[in-house]
C-alpha positions as CSV (number, residue, x, y, z in Angstrom):
1,M,118.8,207.7,261.6
2,K,116.8,205.0,259.9
3,L,116.5,204.1,256.2
4,C,112.8,203.9,255.4
5,R,110.4,203.6,252.4
6,V,107.4,206.0,252.2
7,L,104.2,204.1,251.9
8,G,101.7,207.0,251.7
9,N,100.5,210.1,253.4
10,V,98.0,210.8,256.3
11,V,95.2,213.3,256.1
12,A,93.7,214.7,259.3
13,T,91.1,217.4,259.5
14,V,91.6,217.8,263.3
15,K,95.2,217.8,264.6
16,H,97.5,219.3,267.1
17,A,98.5,222.9,266.1
18,T,102.2,221.8,265.7
19,Y,101.2,219.7,262.6
20,T,99.5,222.7,260.8
21,G,101.2,223.1,257.4
22,K,103.3,219.9,257.7
23,K,102.9,216.7,255.6
24,L,102.6,213.5,257.7
25,M,103.8,210.3,256.0
26,I,103.5,206.6,256.7
27,V,107.0,205.1,256.6
28,E,108.4,201.6,256.9
29,P,112.0,200.8,258.0
30,V,114.0,198.9,255.3
31,E,117.4,197.4,254.9
32,A,119.8,198.6,252.2
33,D,118.4,196.1,249.7
34,G,114.8,197.4,250.3
35,K,113.6,194.5,252.5
36,A,111.2,195.6,255.2
37,V,112.6,195.2,258.7
38,G,110.1,196.7,261.1
39,A,106.7,198.1,261.9
40,T,105.4,201.2,260.1
41,F,105.2,204.5,261.8
42,L,104.4,208.2,261.1
43,A,107.0,210.9,260.3
44,V,106.7,214.6,259.4
45,D,108.0,215.2,255.9
46,L,110.5,218.1,255.6
47,V,111.9,217.2,252.2
48,Q,108.8,216.8,249.9
49,A,109.1,212.9,249.8
50,G,106.4,210.9,248.1
51,P,105.1,207.3,248.1
52,G,107.8,204.8,247.1
53,D,110.8,207.1,248.0
54,R,113.5,205.8,250.2
55,V,114.2,208.3,252.9
56,L,116.3,209.0,256.0
57,V,114.3,209.4,259.2
58,M,115.5,211.1,262.3
59,Q,114.0,209.9,265.6
60,E,115.9,212.0,268.1
61,G,114.0,214.6,270.1
62,N,116.6,217.3,270.4
63,G,117.3,217.1,266.6
64,V,113.6,217.3,265.8
65,R,113.3,220.4,268.0
66,Q,116.2,222.0,266.3
67,L,114.9,221.2,262.8
68,L,111.5,222.5,263.6
69,R,112.9,225.6,265.4
70,R,110.3,225.5,268.2
71,D,111.1,225.9,271.9
72,G,107.5,226.5,273.1
73,H,105.8,224.4,275.7
74,G,109.0,223.7,277.6
75,G,110.7,222.6,274.3
76,K,108.3,219.6,274.0
77,L,106.8,218.7,270.7
78,P,104.3,215.9,269.8
79,I,106.6,214.9,267.0
80,R,109.0,212.0,267.3
81,S,110.1,211.2,263.7
82,V,111.1,213.6,260.9
83,I,112.0,212.7,257.3
84,V,115.3,214.6,256.7
85,G,116.5,213.3,253.3
86,I,115.6,211.4,250.2
87,V,118.0,208.6,249.3
88,D,118.9,208.3,245.7
89,E,121.2,205.3,245.9
90,V,122.6,202.9,248.5
91,D,126.1,201.4,248.0
92,T,127.0,198.3,250.0
93,P,130.3,196.4,249.9
């Protein structure tokens, strides 16, 4: 899992059928203090996150398949990253 910040959403009029009805967001990996630590990437939003929210992103294929409950096409999905939680607070020692 990665801690990320949502930068915005992506709108596409033509897309793979798997993305129908799903919100696609631009996210940026961050440290606990909010400092950016990596390149932005796209993630499917399952928790109704919005721009500026800190979120947890899963980037593990089997977990993504289980969350999206799809086993078609040999279990393969064109989705790599999924937002699975909104982070309210981060405590660090």
